[in-house]
N, C-alpha and C positions, 0 to 999 in steps of 0.2 A: 688528659686530653678529652675532649668532647666526644661523646658517642652520638651516633645518629638519632635525631629526634630531639636532642637536648639543645639548649640555647646557651651559648657562651657570651658572657658580657664582660668587658674589660673592667677590672676592679675600680679603677678611677671613675667610670661611668656608673657603676653599680652603687657606689657609695658617694656619689655627687651631692654636694650640699643642697638642701631643699628649702632652707630658710636662712635669713641673714645671719642669725646666731650660729649657723653651722659652719659659716666660711671662716676658715682659720687664717690668722694673720692679717686680716683685712678689717679689723674692727671699726677702724675710723671710717672707712668706705661704707660699711654697713650701716653705722650710726648716721651718717650724713644722708644716705639715701632713705632710711626710715624717717628721719626728721623732715625731709622734703615732702615725703608722702603724708605724713601726719599734718603738716602745715598747708598742704595743698598747693605746694609751689615746686612741682615737678618741671625740670627742664625739658625742652623739646628734643634735646639729644644729649647723649652721654658717650664719652669716648673712654674706654677702659684700656689702659696699657700696662704692660709689665712682662715679666719673664714667663715662660711657658709654665703652666700648672700652678698659677698664683690664684686663679678663681675668676678670671675675666668673664668667661662664657657662663659660668655657673650664677655669678653675680648678676649678669644681664638676665637670665632666666627668672632668677629669684625676683628681681626688680619687675619683670614682666607679669609675674604671677601676683605680686603685691598690688600692682596698679589695676589689674583685671579681676581679681578674686572677689566674688560677691560676698564672701564671708571673712574679709580682711579685718583683722583685729589690731589696732596699734601699729599698722604698717607690716603685719606679719600675715602672709597668706595661709589659708587653712590646710592646703595640701591634700584635701579630701573631695572637693568639688569636681565637676566635669572639666571646668576650665583649667584648674590647677593641673589635673591629670593630663589634659591635652597639651599643656605648655611643657610639663616634664617629659612627656613622651616626644615632643617635638613635632606634633601634628595639629596644633591648633590653627585654625584658619586665619586668626587675627594676629598672631605671633609668627612672623616668618623668620627662620633662621637660614641664613644664606652662607655658604662656604665661599669665601673670597678667592680661595686657591683654585676652586673648580670653576666658578662663575666669575671670571676675572675680566671678560671682554666688554667692550663698549656696548654691544647689543645686549648682554646680560644686564647691564645697569640701565639701559633704556628701558628694558621690559620692566625692571623694578620701579623705576620712576613712573612709568604708565599706571602701575598698579597702586602707587601712592594715593591717587585720586579717589580710589574706591574706598568707600566708608567701611568701617569695621562691621561684621555681621552679627556678632553676639556679645562683644566686650565693650567696655568704655573706650579703650585705647587700641589702636592698631600699632604694633611694634615690629620693627625690622632689626634683626640681630645679625650684623654682618662679621663673621668670624674670619680671622686672617685677612683683614682688609688691606693690609700692606702688601698683599699679592696682586692686587688689582693692576691693570696696566695703566700707563700714563693717561691714555685717552679715557678710560673708565673713571679715573679720579677727576678728570676735568669735566 
C-alpha cells in the first residue's frame, strides 16, 4: 500500500510502451505506421480498434511522438526531448488526449472542433487522441 508522500502508478501505465518496437502483438500496425512516417505519407486520421489492453492508446501516443519529435530516427521517437516527455506525460499543448467517456456531450465536441482551427504551438502536427470514443453521445458523433 502506498504511504503518504509516495506516488502510486498502475503497472500498466508505468510500463506502457514508449516506442513502436515495444508494442507487443501489434507488429503489423507498428510497421505500417513507421513506413507511413518514413515515406511522409501519414493519413489525416487513424482509428485504432480492438479489445481492452491491446495498445490502442499507447500506439496513438507513440505515433504522436514519432510525428512531432525533433530527433526522430527512422520513424522512432527519441523519448528524451521535451516534446516526447510532454506527450508521454499527457501534458503536451499540441497533443490533446480526450476521454470520450467523460467528455461525451455535444458541447464538449463543439469545444474540441473550435480548437481544431488553432495552429500547433511548438510541434509540426497538432493531434487529438479521443480515448473511449464509442462512449460519445449520438449528438456528439454527428
